[in-house]
KOLSEMI-796401 format. One line per field, with one value per residue (C-alpha): residue in one letter; x, y, z. Coordinates in Angstrom, 3 decimals. Example, Ala and Ser with C-alpha at 12.3 -4.5 7.8 and 13.67 -1.06 7.14 Angstrom:
! residues 2
aa (A|S)
east (12.300|13.670)
north (-4.500|-1.060)
up (7.800|7.140)
This chain:
! residues 190
aa (X|X|X|X|X|X|X|X|X|X|X|X|X|X|X|X|X|X|X|X|X|X|X|X|X|X|X|X|X|X|X|X|X|X|X|X|X|X|X|X|X|X|X|X|X|X|X|X|X|X|X|X|X|X|X|X|X|X|X|X|X|X|X|X|X|X|X|X|X|X|X|X|X|X|X|X|X|X|X|X|X|X|X|X|X|X|X|X|X|X|X|X|X|X|X|X|X|X|X|X|X|X|X|X|X|X|X|X|X|X|X|X|X|X|X|X|X|X|X|X|X|X|X|X|X|X|X|X|X|X|X|X|X|X|X|X|X|X|X|X|X|X|X|X|X|X|X|X|X|X|X|X|X|X|X|X|X|X|X|X|X|X|X|X|X|X|X|X|X|X|X|X|X|X|X|X|X|X|X|X|X|X|X|X|X|X|X|X|X|X)
east (86.503|86.908|88.305|92.072|93.064|91.768|88.568|86.269|89.005|87.736|84.448|83.072|82.168|79.340|81.298|80.898|77.358|78.638|81.607|82.185|83.343|86.850|87.571|91.255|91.979|92.523|96.317|96.823|94.773|97.104|100.110|98.913|98.121|101.727|103.122|101.478|102.581|105.959|106.003|104.310|101.004|97.949|95.015|92.438|90.073|89.875|88.005|87.620|87.122|85.444|84.817|82.811|82.252|83.933|86.597|89.483|87.626|85.943|89.459|90.693|87.884|88.549|92.258|91.403|90.171|87.815|85.826|85.497|83.798|82.875|82.572|80.934|78.674|76.628|73.834|74.404|77.682|76.526|73.912|76.741|78.930|75.871|75.179|79.051|79.107|75.967|77.648|80.921|79.156|80.761|77.886|78.016|81.534|80.897|79.296|78.505|78.094|76.628|78.238|81.262|84.886|85.015|82.181|83.163|86.724|85.041|82.508|85.155|85.700|87.940|91.238|91.704|94.948|94.390|92.758|92.824|91.499|91.200|89.634|88.700|91.937|91.070|90.217|91.907|91.167|92.987|96.121|93.869|91.747|95.016|96.115|92.725|92.852|96.364|94.906|91.717|90.625|90.869|94.346|96.884|100.769|101.184|98.070|98.852|97.029|97.163|96.410|95.489|96.383|97.220|100.806|100.532|100.179|103.234|102.074|104.724|106.913|105.206|101.487|101.156|102.070|101.822|105.395|105.630|106.815|106.421|105.211|104.594|103.252|101.725|100.762|98.349|97.733|99.766|99.521|101.271|101.763|101.914|102.367|101.222|104.605|103.361|104.050|101.623|98.874|95.282|96.229|94.928|91.649|91.202)
north (101.301|98.438|98.086|97.185|95.519|94.205|92.660|94.186|93.397|93.163|94.789|97.140|100.715|102.999|105.410|109.239|110.736|113.207|114.472|117.119|114.207|113.033|110.150|109.105|105.978|102.289|102.841|105.946|104.881|101.993|104.349|106.236|103.330|101.860|104.970|105.243|101.539|102.291|105.056|102.935|104.635|102.463|104.717|104.019|107.263|108.819|111.771|111.636|115.169|115.961|112.238|112.129|108.237|107.605|105.029|106.586|106.236|102.842|101.519|102.584|100.696|97.658|97.725|97.786|101.555|101.671|104.794|107.294|110.735|111.233|115.002|116.286|119.086|117.260|115.569|113.109|112.310|111.804|109.160|107.442|107.152|105.817|103.267|102.178|101.826|99.519|97.448|96.832|96.332|99.439|101.493|101.018|102.205|105.545|108.820|110.669|114.567|116.629|120.214|122.035|120.765|124.297|124.006|120.529|121.516|124.422|121.817|119.201|118.858|115.474|114.860|111.929|110.144|110.518|112.929|112.936|115.714|115.071|118.704|119.585|120.171|124.064|124.663|127.984|127.695|124.290|126.061|128.235|125.329|123.290|126.073|126.104|122.174|122.385|124.673|122.827|120.444|117.529|117.367|116.361|115.791|112.656|113.289|112.417|114.436|113.294|115.891|114.735|117.569|118.088|118.105|121.704|122.532|122.387|122.362|123.798|121.659|123.327|124.448|125.718|122.570|120.432|119.159|117.350|113.814|113.120|114.247|111.900|112.019|109.275|110.444|113.323|112.789|113.592|113.272|115.011|113.206|115.739|115.165|117.383|118.157|120.524|118.673|120.907|120.767|120.277|121.130|124.909|123.260|121.306)
up (75.058|77.780|81.223|80.843|83.986|87.363|88.515|85.320|82.826|79.217|79.995|77.325|78.331|76.741|74.579|74.600|74.260|71.851|70.003|72.570|74.903|74.235|76.586|77.228|75.089|76.493|75.335|77.169|80.415|80.657|80.256|83.038|85.386|84.557|85.132|88.739|89.508|88.517|91.163|93.710|93.676|93.864|94.275|96.911|97.069|93.979|91.945|88.348|87.272|83.658|83.862|80.628|80.424|83.797|82.315|84.103|87.662|86.509|85.720|89.091|90.572|88.586|89.968|93.510|94.498|97.229|96.156|93.204|92.951|89.314|88.458|85.092|84.290|81.291|81.791|79.122|80.236|83.748|82.372|80.585|83.653|85.754|83.036|82.852|86.715|86.614|83.760|85.645|88.946|90.767|91.563|95.181|95.218|93.533|93.638|90.490|90.809|87.994|88.431|87.584|88.521|90.122|92.330|93.350|94.582|96.524|98.178|98.934|102.600|102.589|101.190|98.709|97.418|93.761|91.425|87.562|85.059|81.801|80.762|77.024|75.479|74.843|78.324|79.110|82.746|83.534|85.227|87.449|88.180|89.378|91.472|93.174|93.443|95.168|97.980|98.481|101.059|98.375|98.743|101.462|101.660|98.857|96.727|93.040|90.374|86.924|84.004|80.506|77.825|74.221|73.274|72.428|76.101|78.159|81.998|84.273|86.541|89.784|90.163|93.680|95.908|93.224|91.827|88.325|88.655|84.935|81.591|78.918|75.461|73.482|69.787|70.196|73.954|76.750|80.544|83.494|86.810|90.070|93.637|96.429|98.227|100.885|104.017|105.940|103.180|104.671|108.273|107.644|106.598|109.823)
């Protein structure tokens, strides 16, 4: 694994600590960021959920994001994320949270412009998690959410206030890009 583009381009990242962590491949990360760029999306404040190695959030930092919150429950995964942040020189632009994604969503107080979720493919709770996310303080009108998923999963075109912009598959990995289209999102949270 390596950083594909930006200020840390070519830097190698430490791989997953176990077979339970399945990081998004370089090819898929590149496809995600190319899709975002074609939509005019250049993330500044990012949350990388189910972060694993931190590769997606670190890619965002390399491409100019101002800050990234990394969320993963695993102690070993959190250690790998911290190592990769040190290696790439982005530790000062990141916060690493060792907790469940739902706990992070429930505790969030500030909206961000970009959220990526790359959960285990067999996670039966991903749609309810996305619904919870859509109604959380993390999203505002225009927040972009990317979901990594198996080709056997067909995410709906609408999840709460999240509306699908694109569904793409590359081999055995897919991703869906959503935008929060609720113009009054976050007003109730003030």
